[in-house]
N, C-alpha and C positions, 0 to 999 in steps of 0.2 A: 503494499501500500505506500501511496506518497504522504506526503506531508500531513500529517494529520489536523483537520481544522476543529472536528470539533469531538470530543469523547465522554461519553457520560459512562462512570463505572459504580460498580455494583449500588445503582441506584434502587431506594426503599420508599414507597411514598404512598399516598392512598385515600381516602377520604373520609374525614368524621371517624377517625380509629379503625377506618378498615381498610386493612390492607390490600394491596393492588400490586403493587411491582415488589417482586422480592429477591434482590440483589443482579438487577437489568444491567448489564453493561450493551454498548455498540460505542462504534466510531463510524467516524466517515471523513474521506480523507479528502485534499487539495481535488476540484474537478470531478469528484466520484458522485456517482446516486446509486445511494444504499436502500434497499425497501427492506421495508420490517411487516411479515405479514404474518397471521394469522387469524383466528376466527374471532365473533363476536363476545365483547368481553376479555379478551387476552390480554389488555394492558397496552394496547398500540397507542391511542388517543390520548392515557393519563402520562405515557413516555414522551408524548411532544410537550403538554403541558407543564410536566416538570422542566425539560430544557429552557421552554420560553418562558418559564418564570410563574403560570400562572397557578401553580401546586410548588408549596414548599416541598423539599424531599426531609427525608427523615433520617437517610444514611447514604452513604455514597460521597461522590464528587462529580462536577458538570465540568467541564475545560473546555474552553472555546480559543483557540491558539494558543494551547499549553497555559492558559489564565483560570483560575478557579472562578466561575461564576454564580456558583450556586447563593452567593450570597447578593445579589445583585438581583432589584427591582426589573420586571417588565419590559420599560423603556430604555433601560439602560443597558440591556441585552441586544435591544434591537438597533441600540445607534452602533454597539459593538460591533452590528454586522450577521445578528439570528431575524430569520423571519420566518412569520407563520401563515401559512393561506389554510382557516379552520374548515372543519369539515361543515359542510352547508352554508360555504362561503361569508355570510356576514355581511354583504353587500348594505349599502344606505339607500333603499331602493325607489325614494322618492325623490332621491337625488340623479344629475346624467353622470356617462362612464366618464367624464373629464372630473368632476368635482370628487367623484369616489377616486380617482388617482390621486389628487391633489391631496386629500385626504390622509392616502399614506405618505404623503411628501411631509404631513403636518409632524408626524412623528419622529421623521430624522433631521429637524431641526431647520432644514433649509430655509434659508430666509429671501434669499434672491432669485424673482423670477425665471430668470434664464437659467438659472441653473435646473429647477424644477421642471423647465420647458425640454431642455437637455435628456434629461432623464424620461422623462414624455415620450418625449422623441424614439427614444431607445423601446419602449414600451409598443408604442405604434409601430415599430418597423417588425416588431416578433408579432403581436396582432393587427395587422391589418381592419381587421372589419370593425375594431374599437373603433380607430380613426375615423371612419367612415359614420360610427353612431357615436360618436364623443358628445353629442348635445339629447340624447336618447337616456331617457330616463333607465337605472338598473334594473328596476323591477319589469321592464317590458323587454328585456333582452330573452333568448333563449338561453337553455342550462348549459349549453356549451359554451354561449359566450356571456351568461355570468360566471362559470368559471376562471373563464380568461382574464377576466373583468380582476378577480380575485387575486389571481397571480400576479397581472398587471399592480394590482396595489399593492404588494408586499414588495415587487420589484423597486416602486417608488424609492424603499429606504435604504435600497442601493446594497444588498446584500450580500455577504459573503457564502450564506448557506441557507437554504432554504428547506423549512417546515412546511411539507405538505398531507395534508391531514383527508384519506378518502376523499381525490381529486375527481374521480371517475365514479361518485354515488350518482344513481339518478340516472346518468345520462346513455346516449344507445352505442351500440358497439363503437358504431364509425365515429361518432365525437368521445368516445370513452378514447381513442387511438390517436385522433388528433391533441388532445390535450397532452399522452403522454409524448407523442412527438415533442411537443413543444419542450417538455422537460429536458429530453434529451437535447432542443437548441439550448436551452439555459447553461448548460454545461459546456456544449462545444461551443456557441457563439459569447457566450459571456461570462465565459470561465465558476459561473457559479456553482458551487458541493449544491447536494440535493438529499435530504432525509425523506425518506417517500412511505407511507402509510398507506396499506392497500389489501382489499380482501381479491380483489380479482388477480390468484395467481399467475395466472398463464400471461396476463399483459404483465404484468411487472418485470417477470422475467424479459419480455421483449427490451425493457429498459435498462435494468439495473446493473450494474458492477459484480454488488455483493446482494446477499438476503440474508437476514437474516428470521428466521421462524422463532416464534411467540405463545407462549400458551401457556394462561392462569399465571402472567404476570412473570414468567421465566423466560430468559431465551432457553430455546431449547439446540437449536443448531444454527449454524450460519455455512452459508453454501456459496463459493466463488462460483465467477462467471462461465468457468471453464469446466464448471463440472456440472451445471444448468441439467444439461441429458443426461445424466448419469447416476444423478445422487438420489439414494432409492428413498430418504422422505420427504424429499422434495415434491416425491412423486406422486408417495402418499397423498400430503396437500393438495396434488391438483388431480387428483382423482384418478390417476391412472395406474 
């Protein structure tokens, strides 16, 4: 693996005294797409919430570019270069596409309109349909376009790593493929590392460089790309 951008090590956390993650360890390298796969309730979303800071960890450590960040508030983690695209997108439906993007830039504390426009142009180059519909209200976009906007808004923070929570949820196979193709572009064209949480295992294997299999809050297995086609446990997840 290349330079480590993010490492969550032996992380333990949960909700109101109910433990969900049990010594969970994952890492993401520079220019790497890593997928965390597992059934509903396995702890995938909880892991992302712990990394971004929505949940305090009870044990373990979270390091970003070799700096311990587990004690930092969410906005400080965002400023350092971590961005989350949450499950369900969480857009502002009555605001336009462009207004939603500007809201993303607000967290990054960009004060100059020119800087905002420069980053926005990168987003528009990645998602031309968003530029076409920049004055349209976000709530009137299709599901696929809303997901593109959610990713675009996160990119307005100029992140080094993007945390993606179920980006293909509710999308048709065609739109799901388009969204994941965009994830590859983030890595290849923008140099953004990606930690992807996904239930659609077959789709994830098409874009990921490594895969972690999680179950009941524990990482059960790690699979390298070269082994995707022959790993027995991954085959079980695929149902083959």
